[in-house]
N, C-alpha and C positions, 0 to 999 in steps of 0.2 A: 502494501500501500505507499505511496508516496503524495504526499505535499511539495505544489512547487510554489513560491514566491518571490516576487523581486527585492534586492537589497544590495545594499554599497558593502561591500568588503572582501579581504582575502578568500583565500581556501583555509576551512578550517572543519577538522571533523573529532567530530563526539562520539563517543561508544560509551551506552550505558548499559551495563545488566540490571532488567527493571524489577521481572519477578521471573520463578518459574510454577509450571502447575504443575496442581498434582492431579493426582485422580484414582481412587481406593489404594492410596498409600506407594506410588508407583513414578516417576519425576517426568514426565508426558515432555514437552519443551521447556528453554527458555526463548523467553521475548527479548528483544534489541532494541530500542530506538537510538539512530541515529542522523546526528545532524550534521548534515554536507552543505558548505556553504561555496561556490564556486561561480565563474561568469556569470554575478551578477545576480542569483537563485539562490533559497537554499529551498532542501530538501531533507525532507523528514520521512525517513524510512522505519517502518512498522515487522521488523521480520522474525520469523519462526527459525531462528538457528542461532549460529553466529555467523555464518556467513552472513555478509557485506558486498551487497552488488552496488557498484557504482560506474558511471561513464569514465573511457580512462582521458584522462589527459596527454602531453605532449611530454610529461615530469614521465608519467609513467609506460613507455613508450621501450627505454632501455632495457626494464625487467622485460616487457611482454618480448623482445628481437630474444632474448637469452629461454625463456620461456618457448616459445614458439622452435627454437633449434634447436635446445637440449630433447623437447620431447618427439619432436621428429625423425632424429638423430635416432633417437630411442626403440622407438618405436615404428617409424617406417622403414621396415626390410626391404619394401618393394625399389626403395629409392638410393642408390650407391652413396655413403655418408660423405662422400668427399666433396658433392655438388651442393650443397646443404651449406647456406651464410646466413649472417645473421640480420643484410639486408633483406633476405626472403620476406622476412615481416612486415615492411613499410609494401612492398613492392604489392605483395598475396592481401593487405585493408588498405590500400590507396582508397580514397572518398566514403570506409565505409563505418556505419558504426559501431564503436566501440566497448566490449561493457567489459570488467573488471569483477572477479570474485575476492577478496579480502577475507581471509580468520587471523584473527589478534592482528591486523593491520598489513600482515603478510600480503603480496601477490600470489594468488595459489593459480589462477585459470582467468581466461577471456575469451569471448566470443566477440566474434565480428560480425558482422549483418550488412548482405548490400540491401539497404531501406527500400529502393523503388522494388523491389522483388520482392519484400520479403524472405528472402536468400540468405541461409545461415555455412559464412565462406569458409569461417576456423569454429573450433570450438576447441580447447585445449585448457588440458589439467593438471598439472604438476601430478608425476607418479604418484610419490606420497600422499597426495589428495583425495583419487580417483575412490568412488565406493562411498563420498562421504555427503551425497549430494551435493556439490557444488558445480556439476554440469546442470544439473538438476536446474537451480537457484541462475544459473546463467540463462538457459530458456525460458524461465518463466519468466524473467526479465524481458528478455525477447518479446515476450508473447505482449507483455504490458506496456510495452512502447511502438514495437514497429503491428500489433495483431496479427492474426492465421488468416493464411492456415502459414503455418514457413515451408520454406524448402530448404534441401540440402543434397550434398552427392559424397557419398561415401564407398573409397573404394575396395570393392569385395576383397582383398586381402588383409583389408582393416577387420579383422573378426570378432575384433575386443570392440570398437566403435561398432560393426554390425549391430552384435549382438546387444548393446547398450538402448540403440535406437528402437528394436525392434522389441524390445520389454520396453520403453517407455509410447508404444504406439502409433509409433513411425509406420507412415505404408510404404513399401515399394513403390513408384507410381510405372519405374522401368529400366532398363539394362541396357546400357549403352558402354563405348568405350575411349577414353580418354590418353592422352601422354602418359598416367600411371599407369594402366592395365582397366581392366574394366572398371565399373562402377554400378552403385542404386543410385538413382534418383528418387530422395527420399522424399515423403512430404505428412506435415502432421496436423489435425485438426481439430487435437484435442474430442475425437469422440468416445 
């Protein structure tokens, strides 16, 4: 949930633990309030976990280049590692909306979206943070910002990503070839 209002100030991020809900003696969710002041607007986020999702700024790009490079080097076995460069991030996200996921003020993943087509061009989560809801938080924020349906391409060789998308109700629309090999064009309708 987001509320945005104009304000004249500089970037400030405050993260406060508000409460922990209990149901029948079990801890269910931690709720956080985030105040993010940037580009003359303030944004209040009421989150269901300790994952904070914000729009990336230029100051985040160095860390994002490292994430993009490292995750691809470690998991994209169908690409020769020596062909990967840090600058690939800039080419791959040009003119796209980039959202970052933070846990305890550390960037742990990002998503980039080509807004006119609601197309997710990149979704990367650091290996140590995979399976903790980071990708889902990024996709959910993308839905909030650009709407549905979302689309993406998933290289067939990327079985871990493909299994993630299928388990989250993404549908294969078609199979085709690209420079990285066979891929699936997938869409998410939130059905």
